[in-house]
C-alpha positions as CSV (number, residue, x, y, z in Angstrom):
1,M,109.3,20.0,11.7
2,A,106.1,22.4,10.8
3,F,104.3,22.7,6.9
4,G,102.3,25.3,5.5
5,S,101.9,29.0,7.4
6,D,103.0,27.2,10.5
7,H,106.8,27.3,9.3
8,T,107.1,31.3,8.7
9,V,106.1,31.5,12.5
10,L,108.2,28.6,14.0
11,F,111.4,30.4,12.1
12,E,110.2,33.6,13.5
13,R,109.9,32.0,17.1
14,L,113.2,30.3,16.4
15,D,114.9,33.6,14.8
16,E,113.2,35.5,18.1
17,A,115.0,33.0,20.6
18,V,118.5,33.4,19.1
19,R,118.0,37.1,18.6
20,F,117.6,37.5,22.4
21,A,119.5,34.6,23.7
22,P,122.8,36.5,25.3
23,K,125.0,33.0,24.7
24,P,124.3,29.4,22.7
25,T,123.3,26.6,24.8
26,A,123.0,23.2,24.7
27,E,118.8,23.5,24.9
28,L,118.9,26.3,22.2
29,F,120.7,23.7,20.0
30,A,118.0,21.3,20.3
31,K,115.0,24.0,20.2
32,I,116.8,25.0,16.5
33,I,117.2,21.3,15.5
34,A,113.9,20.0,16.5
35,G,112.0,23.2,14.9
36,A,114.0,24.0,11.8
37,C,116.2,20.8,10.7
38,I,114.6,18.1,8.4
39,R,117.7,16.1,7.2
40,I,119.6,15.7,10.7
41,P,117.3,13.6,12.7
42,V,117.7,11.1,9.2
43,V,121.4,11.5,9.4
44,G,121.3,11.2,13.2
45,K,120.3,7.5,12.9
46,S,123.1,6.7,10.7
47,G,125.7,8.5,13.1
48,K,126.6,11.4,10.9
49,A,125.3,14.0,13.7
50,A,127.0,12.4,16.5
51,R,130.2,15.2,15.5
52,L,127.4,17.9,16.2
53,G,126.1,16.3,19.4
54,G,130.0,16.2,20.5
55,L,130.6,19.6,19.5
56,V,127.4,20.7,21.7
57,E,128.5,18.8,24.3
58,T,131.9,20.2,24.5
59,S,130.7,23.8,24.0
60,A,132.6,24.2,20.9
61,W,129.5,26.7,19.5
62,T,130.7,28.3,16.5
63,D,132.2,24.7,15.3
64,A,128.8,23.2,16.0
65,A,126.9,26.2,14.2
66,L,129.1,25.3,11.3
67,A,128.6,21.7,11.8
68,L,124.7,22.4,11.6
69,I,125.0,24.3,8.5
70,A,127.2,21.7,6.7
71,L,124.7,18.6,7.8
72,E,121.5,20.1,7.2
73,L,121.9,22.9,4.3
74,P,124.9,21.5,2.3
75,S,124.2,23.6,-1.0
76,W,125.0,26.5,1.8
77,K,128.3,28.0,2.5
78,L,129.7,30.8,4.7
79,R,130.5,33.4,3.0
80,R,131.6,36.5,5.2
81,L,131.6,36.4,8.9
82,I,133.2,39.7,10.0
83,W,133.0,41.9,13.4
84,E,131.8,45.6,12.6
85,E,130.6,48.2,15.1
86,G,130.4,45.6,18.1
87,E,128.2,43.2,16.0
88,W,129.4,39.8,14.2
89,F,127.6,39.8,10.9
90,C,127.4,36.2,9.2
91,S,126.4,35.9,5.4
92,L,125.8,32.2,4.1
93,S,125.8,31.8,0.1
94,Q,124.5,29.2,-2.1
95,Q,127.1,30.8,-5.0
96,P,130.2,31.8,-3.2
97,N,132.5,32.6,-6.3
98,L,129.7,35.1,-7.5
99,P,130.8,38.9,-7.3
100,P,129.0,39.8,-4.0
101,A,127.0,42.3,-5.6
102,L,124.9,39.7,-7.6
103,D,124.7,36.9,-4.9
104,D,121.5,36.3,-3.0
105,T,123.0,35.7,0.6
106,A,121.2,35.0,3.9
107,D,122.5,37.6,6.1
108,A,122.2,38.3,10.0
109,S,123.8,39.8,13.3
110,H,124.1,39.2,16.7
111,E,126.5,40.6,19.5
112,V,127.9,36.9,19.6
113,M,129.5,34.9,16.9
114,P,128.2,32.0,17.3
115,L,124.7,33.1,17.5
116,A,124.9,35.7,14.5
117,I,126.0,32.3,12.4
118,L,122.6,30.4,13.6
119,R,120.5,33.2,13.1
120,A,121.9,32.9,9.1
121,F,121.6,29.1,9.0
122,L,117.5,29.9,10.4
123,Q,117.2,32.6,7.4
124,A,118.6,30.0,4.7
125,R,116.6,27.2,6.1
126,R,113.6,29.8,6.0
127,R,114.7,30.2,1.8
128,A,115.2,26.8,1.7
129,A,111.6,25.9,2.9
130,A,109.7,28.2,1.2
131,V,111.2,27.2,-2.2
132,P,109.0,24.4,-4.2
133,H,110.8,22.0,-5.1
134,P,110.6,21.7,-8.4
135,V,109.1,18.0,-10.2
136,A,110.9,16.9,-12.7
137,A,108.5,15.9,-15.7
138,V,109.9,13.3,-17.6
139,P,107.4,11.9,-20.6
140,A,106.3,8.8,-20.0
141,V,107.3,6.3,-23.1
142,D,106.1,3.2,-24.2
143,P,107.9,0.1,-25.4
144,A,108.9,-0.3,-28.9
145,P,106.6,-3.4,-30.0
146,V,108.8,-6.6,-30.9
147,G,108.9,-6.6,-34.6
148,H,109.7,-3.4,-35.9
149,L,110.7,-3.2,-39.4
150,C,113.0,0.1,-41.4
151,C,111.0,0.6,-44.5
152,D,113.5,3.4,-45.9
153,N,115.3,3.1,-49.1
154,F,119.0,3.7,-48.6
155,A,119.8,3.1,-52.2
């Protein structure tokens, strides 16, 4: 996974590779996982990514694309997948219960359904990489010294 300004170029190259691909391949999935995924290499060591590997080996491309989203971006869900005028349009959302007009979705299209899903995944992954993770600022509290007494008069 690239960091800094390199990730923008990397995501553009991956999106271009998917956009011009005539069909999904295991090499394309491997390229996306190597370039855009940060969770799958860690989860893969624990065996949770074995299902994704099995789907890619059996050429179950749509299921593999959806499994990739579930593993890498668990907060993103498939909101809409429609066929219109010779193209598949895919929308991923972090808030699928919001009305469509209020939702900020990651949208993409392609003539091949799994590739439309992969392009939407790359768009969502790009957004996740661009948003800085907030650091929780918790104030430091010194422990109370032993021997404090309450001196209030409650009479």
